[in-house]
VMD Tcl script that builds the backbone (N, CA, C; Angstrom):
set m [mol new atoms 210]
animate dup $m
set s [atomselect $m all]
$s set {name element resname resid chain x y z} {
  {N N MET 1 A 0.852 -1.174 0.000}
  {CA C MET 1 A 0.000 0.000 0.000}
  {C C MET 1 A 0.894 1.232 0.000}
  {N N THR 2 A 0.505 2.277 -0.694}
  {CA C THR 2 A 1.281 3.505 -0.794}
  {C C THR 2 A 0.642 4.597 0.044}
  {N N ASN 3 A 1.455 5.252 0.830}
  {CA C ASN 3 A 0.996 6.372 1.637}
  {C C ASN 3 A 0.774 7.555 0.709}
  {N N GLU 4 A -0.461 8.067 0.659}
  {CA C GLU 4 A -0.797 9.169 -0.247}
  {C C GLU 4 A -0.036 10.439 0.082}
  {N N ARG 5 A 0.250 10.647 1.370}
  {CA C ARG 5 A 0.922 11.868 1.800}
  {C C ARG 5 A 2.410 11.845 1.457}
  {N N THR 6 A 3.083 10.704 1.705}
  {CA C THR 6 A 4.530 10.644 1.515}
  {C C THR 6 A 4.932 9.925 0.241}
  {N N GLY 7 A 4.020 9.136 -0.330}
  {CA C GLY 7 A 4.342 8.362 -1.521}
  {C C GLY 7 A 5.124 7.096 -1.219}
  {N N GLU 8 A 5.352 6.803 0.058}
  {CA C GLU 8 A 6.123 5.624 0.448}
  {C C GLU 8 A 5.211 4.414 0.588}
  {N N ASP 9 A 5.779 3.234 0.330}
  {CA C ASP 9 A 5.048 1.995 0.542}
  {C C ASP 9 A 4.996 1.707 2.032}
  {N N GLU 10 A 3.835 1.258 2.475}
  {CA C GLU 10 A 3.686 0.899 3.877}
  {C C GLU 10 A 2.545 -0.078 4.043}
  {N N SER 11 A 2.624 -0.853 5.100}
  {CA C SER 11 A 1.553 -1.767 5.477}
  {C C SER 11 A 0.868 -1.182 6.696}
  {N N GLN 12 A -0.449 -1.320 6.780}
  {CA C GLN 12 A -1.196 -0.797 7.926}
  {C C GLN 12 A -0.629 -1.338 9.235}
  {N N SER 13 A -0.236 -2.604 9.258}
  {CA C SER 13 A 0.249 -3.209 10.492}
  {C C SER 13 A 1.707 -2.875 10.765}
  {N N ASP 14 A 2.438 -2.368 9.763}
  {CA C ASP 14 A 3.850 -2.062 9.940}
  {C C ASP 14 A 4.105 -0.699 10.569}
  {N N LYS 15 A 3.173 0.215 10.455}
  {CA C LYS 15 A 3.367 1.575 10.948}
  {C C LYS 15 A 2.390 1.863 12.084}
  {N N LEU 16 A 2.900 2.543 13.088}
  {CA C LEU 16 A 2.058 3.009 14.181}
  {C C LEU 16 A 1.507 4.362 13.782}
  {N N SER 17 A 0.209 4.454 13.670}
  {CA C SER 17 A -0.414 5.693 13.212}
  {C C SER 17 A -0.586 6.664 14.363}
  {N N THR 18 A -0.114 7.887 14.150}
  {CA C THR 18 A -0.303 8.939 15.151}
  {C C THR 18 A -1.474 9.834 14.766}
  {N N GLU 19 A -2.104 9.534 13.639}
  {CA C GLU 19 A -3.258 10.303 13.206}
  {C C GLU 19 A -4.528 9.676 13.769}
  {N N LEU 20 A -5.514 10.509 14.029}
  {CA C LEU 20 A -6.779 10.023 14.564}
  {C C LEU 20 A -7.674 9.524 13.445}
  {N N THR 21 A -8.470 8.515 13.770}
  {CA C THR 21 A -9.463 8.027 12.823}
  {C C THR 21 A -10.624 9.016 12.784}
  {N N VAL 22 A -11.499 8.869 11.829}
  {CA C VAL 22 A -12.679 9.726 11.729}
  {C C VAL 22 A -13.511 9.598 13.004}
  {N N GLU 23 A -13.664 8.380 13.491}
  {CA C GLU 23 A -14.440 8.149 14.706}
  {C C GLU 23 A -13.803 8.843 15.908}
  {N N GLN 24 A -12.462 8.776 15.995}
  {CA C GLN 24 A -11.769 9.415 17.101}
  {C C GLN 24 A -11.883 10.935 17.021}
  {N N LYS 25 A -11.807 11.480 15.815}
  {CA C LYS 25 A -11.965 12.926 15.639}
  {C C LYS 25 A -13.354 13.372 16.071}
  {N N PHE 26 A -14.367 12.590 15.716}
  {CA C PHE 26 A -15.734 12.904 16.118}
  {C C PHE 26 A -15.870 12.847 17.637}
  {N N SER 27 A -15.326 11.798 18.235}
  {CA C SER 27 A -15.386 11.638 19.682}
  {C C SER 27 A -14.675 12.792 20.386}
  {N N LEU 28 A -13.552 13.228 19.847}
  {CA C LEU 28 A -12.819 14.350 20.421}
  {C C LEU 28 A -13.630 15.636 20.337}
  {N N LYS 29 A -14.316 15.834 19.231}
  {CA C LYS 29 A -15.164 17.020 19.056}
  {C C LYS 29 A -16.307 17.010 20.077}
  {N N VAL 30 A -16.945 15.862 20.264}
  {CA C VAL 30 A -18.025 15.736 21.239}
  {C C VAL 30 A -17.491 16.028 22.639}
  {N N TYR 31 A -16.338 15.460 22.957}
  {CA C TYR 31 A -15.718 15.665 24.265}
  {C C TYR 31 A -15.395 17.145 24.467}
  {N N SER 32 A -14.891 17.787 23.430}
  {CA C SER 32 A -14.567 19.209 23.482}
  {C C SER 32 A -15.807 20.038 23.805}
  {N N GLU 33 A -16.904 19.724 23.150}
  {CA C GLU 33 A -18.155 20.454 23.392}
  {C C GLU 33 A -18.658 20.227 24.821}
  {N N GLN 34 A -18.538 18.994 25.299}
  {CA C GLN 34 A -19.028 18.662 26.635}
  {C C GLN 34 A -18.215 19.334 27.731}
  {N N THR 35 A -16.940 19.588 27.486}
  {CA C THR 35 A -16.085 20.148 28.530}
  {C C THR 35 A -16.081 21.671 28.559}
  {N N LYS 36 A -16.734 22.313 27.614}
  {CA C LYS 36 A -16.751 23.778 27.577}
  {C C LYS 36 A -17.432 24.377 28.806}
  {N N SER 37 A -18.348 23.665 29.390}
  {CA C SER 37 A -19.093 24.203 30.524}
  {C C SER 37 A -18.453 23.896 31.878}
  {N N LEU 38 A -17.285 23.277 31.890}
  {CA C LEU 38 A -16.634 22.950 33.155}
  {C C LEU 38 A -16.041 24.190 33.805}
  {N N SER 39 A -16.068 24.192 35.117}
  {CA C SER 39 A -15.374 25.257 35.849}
  {C C SER 39 A -13.872 24.990 35.780}
  {N N ALA 40 A -13.076 25.961 36.190}
  {CA C ALA 40 A -11.616 25.784 36.186}
  {C C ALA 40 A -11.214 24.631 37.096}
  {N N GLU 41 A -11.857 24.519 38.245}
  {CA C GLU 41 A -11.540 23.439 39.181}
  {C C GLU 41 A -11.905 22.078 38.591}
  {N N GLU 42 A -13.076 21.990 37.972}
  {CA C GLU 42 A -13.497 20.729 37.344}
  {C C GLU 42 A -12.547 20.361 36.193}
  {N N ALA 43 A -12.134 21.349 35.424}
  {CA C ALA 43 A -11.210 21.099 34.308}
  {C C ALA 43 A -9.865 20.607 34.829}
  {N N GLN 44 A -9.391 21.193 35.939}
  {CA C GLN 44 A -8.117 20.762 36.525}
  {C C GLN 44 A -8.205 19.330 37.024}
  {N N ILE 45 A -9.297 18.989 37.684}
  {CA C ILE 45 A -9.490 17.618 38.180}
  {C C ILE 45 A -9.519 16.640 37.014}
  {N N LEU 46 A -10.240 17.001 35.963}
  {CA C LEU 46 A -10.328 16.142 34.781}
  {C C LEU 46 A -8.971 15.975 34.122}
  {N N LEU 47 A -8.216 17.054 33.996}
  {CA C LEU 47 A -6.897 16.995 33.381}
  {C C LEU 47 A -5.959 16.094 34.170}
  {N N ILE 48 A -5.949 16.242 35.474}
  {CA C ILE 48 A -5.083 15.410 36.319}
  {C C ILE 48 A -5.454 13.941 36.178}
  {N N GLU 49 A -6.747 13.642 36.137}
  {CA C GLU 49 A -7.192 12.256 35.972}
  {C C GLU 49 A -6.776 11.703 34.605}
  {N N MET 50 A -6.867 12.525 33.569}
  {CA C MET 50 A -6.481 12.073 32.229}
  {C C MET 50 A -4.974 11.818 32.149}
  {N N VAL 51 A -4.181 12.674 32.785}
  {CA C VAL 51 A -2.732 12.470 32.806}
  {C C VAL 51 A -2.399 11.191 33.570}
  {N N ARG 52 A -3.086 10.968 34.691}
  {CA C ARG 52 A -2.864 9.748 35.480}
  {C C ARG 52 A -3.165 8.507 34.648}
  {N N ARG 53 A -4.296 8.530 33.935}
  {CA C ARG 53 A -4.669 7.381 33.093}
  {C C ARG 53 A -3.688 7.187 31.944}
  {N N ASN 54 A -3.177 8.283 31.402}
  {CA C ASN 54 A -2.183 8.196 30.328}
  {C C ASN 54 A -0.896 7.558 30.848}
  {N N MET 55 A -0.508 7.893 32.073}
  {CA C MET 55 A 0.677 7.297 32.683}
  {C C MET 55 A 0.482 5.796 32.891}
  {N N ILE 56 A -0.698 5.422 33.347}
  {CA C ILE 56 A -1.004 3.998 33.531}
  {C C ILE 56 A -0.950 3.273 32.193}
  {N N GLN 57 A -1.548 3.870 31.167}
  {CA C GLN 57 A -1.522 3.268 29.832}
  {C C GLN 57 A -0.085 3.099 29.344}
  {N N SER 58 A 0.739 4.101 29.566}
  {CA C SER 58 A 2.146 4.032 29.174}
  {C C SER 58 A 2.859 2.901 29.913}
  {N N ASN 59 A 2.586 2.751 31.207}
  {CA C ASN 59 A 3.176 1.662 31.986}
  {C C ASN 59 A 2.762 0.304 31.449}
  {N N ILE 60 A 1.499 0.170 31.083}
  {CA C ILE 60 A 0.995 -1.098 30.540}
  {C C ILE 60 A 1.683 -1.415 29.219}
  {N N ILE 61 A 1.803 -0.420 28.352}
  {CA C ILE 61 A 2.449 -0.630 27.057}
  {C C ILE 61 A 3.907 -1.034 27.251}
  {N N LYS 62 A 4.624 -0.331 28.140}
  {CA C LYS 62 A 6.026 -0.674 28.424}
  {C C LYS 62 A 6.137 -2.096 28.934}
  {N N HIS 63 A 5.238 -2.477 29.832}
  {CA C HIS 63 A 5.251 -3.839 30.373}
  {C C HIS 63 A 5.029 -4.864 29.266}
  {N N LEU 64 A 4.061 -4.601 28.386}
  {CA C LEU 64 A 3.779 -5.538 27.302}
  {C C LEU 64 A 4.959 -5.644 26.335}
  {N N VAL 65 A 5.587 -4.532 26.033}
  {CA C VAL 65 A 6.751 -4.546 25.142}
  {C C VAL 65 A 7.907 -5.310 25.793}
  {N N ASN 66 A 8.141 -5.035 27.054}
  {CA C ASN 66 A 9.230 -5.727 27.771}
  {C C ASN 66 A 8.959 -7.208 27.925}
  {N N SER 67 A 7.720 -7.583 28.129}
  {CA C SER 67 A 7.405 -9.005 28.304}
  {C C SER 67 A 7.528 -9.776 26.989}
  {N N GLN 68 A 7.418 -9.091 25.858}
  {CA C GLN 68 A 7.602 -9.750 24.557}
  {C C GLN 68 A 9.070 -9.992 24.287}
  {N N ASP 69 A 9.958 -9.180 24.880}
  {CA C ASP 69 A 11.387 -9.333 24.686}
  {C C ASP 69 A 11.948 -10.529 25.450}
  {N N GLU 70 A 11.231 -10.966 26.471}
  {CA C GLU 70 A 11.721 -12.057 27.324}
  {C C GLU 70 A 11.506 -13.407 26.690}
}
mol reanalyze $m
mol bondsrecalc $m
mol representation Tube
mol addrep $m
C-alpha cells in the first residue's frame, strides 16, 4: 500500500499511526463540546485524571513490550 501523503510503501500493520481516525476525531469534538461548561476546578481535576490514566496506559504498554522481549 502507498501512503498518499509521503508516496512511500507501507503496510497498515507495519506503521504506528499517530493520526486520529474519523471516529476518534468525532469523539474528540463531542468531548470538546461537553467540557466547555466545566469550571476551572473541574477542568483541573479532569486533566489530572487524564494524565494519570495516560501514565497507567504508558506503563501497561512498556510492560507488554518488555514481556515480549523475554
